[in-house]
C-alpha angles and dihedrals in degrees: 000000000000117000106250128186099197102024131076123181120220092259090058101059143043140163090307090067098054090124089061103039106018129241099289095051094040089057092051090051091049092053092044093053102034107028106029089070089059096050108277107134117222128166116242124247147139140241132231098222129232087253088067091054092047090051089050090053093045097047091050093047092235102140101084094040092050092049091050092050095047092047088062091063116121097230094187105053098006087222093155098039094117093049094048093045094050092051092049093049092049091054091051091045092051091059127087127224109252115258094241091053091046091051093050093048090052093047093047091048091052090048092051091047090051092050089053092044090231124122112230092003117217109245141180114233115204136179117236117187117208090236092041126127095012111159091254097054135035101200082199109181094344093128132036135269127193123207134200093021116166135172128036097267094052091045094052090048090051092050089052090050090052088057089051092051091064084079104044112136091251094049093051093049094043091055090052092048092050095045098248096125095109096046121099093242112190130173134239121192122221119210113194133172109262117244110223093240088142083081094044134009143296141178148134137289135200121204089210132042100266094207100051107015091241104163104199097074139069118212115208124188123190142176137174115272127001117003095232087093090065095043091049093044093238093135140034101238135211111264134204129186114205125193112227101204093062097035096103096045104098091196093062134066107233095188103104098172139012133179128192107224126204094249089195097185137034118208113212140168115280118236107263118236140142092285095052113116130180087264098060103040093118135045133197115228131187111259114237116249089242093058093041087061093048126082111246093219132034123232093258091055092047091053093047091050091048090051090054091049090053091051090051092048092048091050094050093038091221139077112282139209107214135187118205139176139196120221111226092202099057098015091232126142121230138187110229102173140008130183136163114275106244107194107057096083093076090062093064094076117118092216118080128192108209114203118199133169115241094198138032130238146173114294112227097183141328141209143152113335121226115201126341107272138104130228136178134196145111117311116240113194111206127179099189138019086243086074091055094113088069091067111091125202110279096021124123117247113226117183144141096254139325137232131182091283086071095057099100089047095048090057089065095051124102087208139354127227124182135181093216139036140068135238091288098045123118093260091052094048094048093044091054091047092050094040088235124155108250140171116192134183096034091146097210109029096123090056100041098043118069122222109259093014115145107240140169120223112205123192094160097091101074128275093328109086115206131204113207129196113249133001112312125191124239140175132225120216118191116214115194112187099156093114098030115124125205115258124223090244103075114245110211137175132255099213131187105157114062090195090073095050098096092049094047094047088074090065121089107271146132096226137280118319094184129019110181108222093193092068090060090048095050096041106032103026102025093180126102106250093229090055086063093045096046107023092159089074093066112089100171108100093204090058091047089051091051091051092047092052094049095045098042111138091033117098089199125041090211090061088053090056093046095047096046094046092046089049093053094048094043092055090057092043090051094046093056099030125175091015115092121269115196110205117198113214113238115304104181118145116231093258090052092048088051089060092062116096107282091006096121090067092061113027125091121229110245131188093217111019092173090074097023137081101345143118120000094004091067098048099067096031122111086234098061104017093109092050092050089050089060091052090050092048090053092050090047089054091050094050104033107028098034098032099233098148088158086080115100124184130228132199117217130209097009103172101186140021088242089057089052091053091049092051093049089049091050090050089052090052085057090049095253096126120184110241095016110125087355095300110170123192120202129193128219115241101213105122124068089235088064089060097041090053096031094132091053092048089047089057092064104028131062099221148359129238115189112219097204096188097057093036091055092046095050095040092054094035096233140127106244090203093059113101090200093069102020091114088067094058108101134143085204091069109121092234092054093046091049091055091048090050091050091049092053092047091050091050090051092048090053096040096238131130122263129191139164131229118202149095097253099084091059096040097041116044090192091059092051088050091052093052095047092047090053089055100247112178099219143003121205122211138189110254094255091054106042097094092049090043093053090049090053092049092048092050090051094047091048094046097047099031087231112181091347 
């Protein structure tokens, strides 16, 4: 290889040369040298070193002039940022790249083209600051990149433009914000062979969940064409969630969730002609409807990419933010960038602020939630960063999409709402870094929200962010669990919303004592299971259209139900793995089932659904047997295909021992066999008959879970929803406590586990004391009550010296 003074090829540098080639390039060299030998594909390339940039500055006598210009910057209000930035850029633009640097760039480019056996090789040209991609700062999008560059003249022009981009308005301000003003920041330029993703797909990947800091998952985003559309937030991408612990087991499917995004645009190479300049080498085209409805990667490719991401993370020993591309000519995947992920550290705090709305309102639109906070203010609809002066402090920015030019504006916003973009778009990355409430990918926010309208942006309801009309009230509860020890009695979660599972897994817990399957059905699936089994019975075309829209991409509606339910449960199972997650089979009442899409065609009308056709009675009935089979198939997929053997199943509202036997038999018909691969099946204790015949129930089930709400209601013979007799409802009633005591004793006699699900142990310390004294194995709490619940258990254990 030729002896260069200002050029280093990828095989000549690594992380130890960050001062010469910048963070972005150093990382590429590190991967090329350390990870390519173990199977991680990366296109070759070279870097114009920082020494080349410094020579450029020196030969053009730019140092003093640049210092004078930058010293004029108003660092308090940044009122003259545009003026200062424009002057600095003009000075850089007026310079010429030194002849020796130009000659080396041309020679290196010819060498790279020769290695690739392609004349005038297409390359990507990217800026790489010498302080870039440090763990404390992302520098995401602060300087420019140029794609599909070919020919020496175009390449030299692009390198010069990269030098100029060191002084964009946003880059100048970002360096001040991040405290890099006194560093001698130089710039290296990376030149890398372009992957022909214009004919395939590309995107980004995080080796940690960027919203919650959950470390056992890899998040992959993808779109058709060049990945700039994802980075810029122009499209809503496809997304996959991959579970790391099972990634290397070829017998298991590690993909726990996937979502087909709209992928509205496809960025491709522009046709080259005499008028082509470095600025118009790519074009954005509208994606066909057919390709919008297709996944841009197959499962095998997703798994391969995830395996590479894991190798990169293990090598760097930290969470990583990775850009990848697929070449449409050879169908190979490649890594094109990797940098440390910069946001996750804030999730390691042991103090949590829990935001929750205290009133409801009208939802205007919704999208992908960033963070877990709430904000309110007047909406300010902006179409360009040039309109940024219209946004007042405390207002909510509503726009189509953002790019780095929006950064100074976004910092003023109380919240950010965009039509386009996914969880790895520019708006999402900046919002996380700023800690700003944001909802991206709404699709139609700029049309549905009125300029100046008072709105509330809520990101505290899971991964779906909601924009409400008007100013709603909320409360903030601070949970400090930094000094909280784990009690002997296992504290577990009552969980309905799978989207909160990653966040909640950071709390002290021993797993999930009750996951309500019906929430996943009503929120993720939305369709009555029998409407998918017997679609011919639905005669309303509007309902058929709704079902068709929800199940598009699935040849069979039943597969849609199975996949979506398995996805919801597997997210929770992954979040708490390897702790146990007890999933209760569906416990809708007939009137609640009727509210599902198509439900009215199947459900009976009952006078008192609370004690009617629900729970176990449905599962073995001719009426619902097909629906129960779908539930079983989904649970079989979670346990057998995905490997989540930490999932246990629970049967609700089982009135008699004979019913229990019928349900277990029906599960076996559906190949969910109790005891096989460690499958345990629990039963809810919520009917007095369950307690009276507790020994008999214990002989066929593996554990008890006391449902204190229903047990109290049915013991006292009252409707807990009736205000007229609500004062009589109390788990502290002696009759209720006696039944709970008998249940715990029966569990101990039969050597099976027993827990309780309910609010009382966190609200009433005396009730927690009663349960602990009786020797209950676990108590399950709603997420907002688990810290208080643990405190109550600890006080009881300390006071009574229970199990100590």
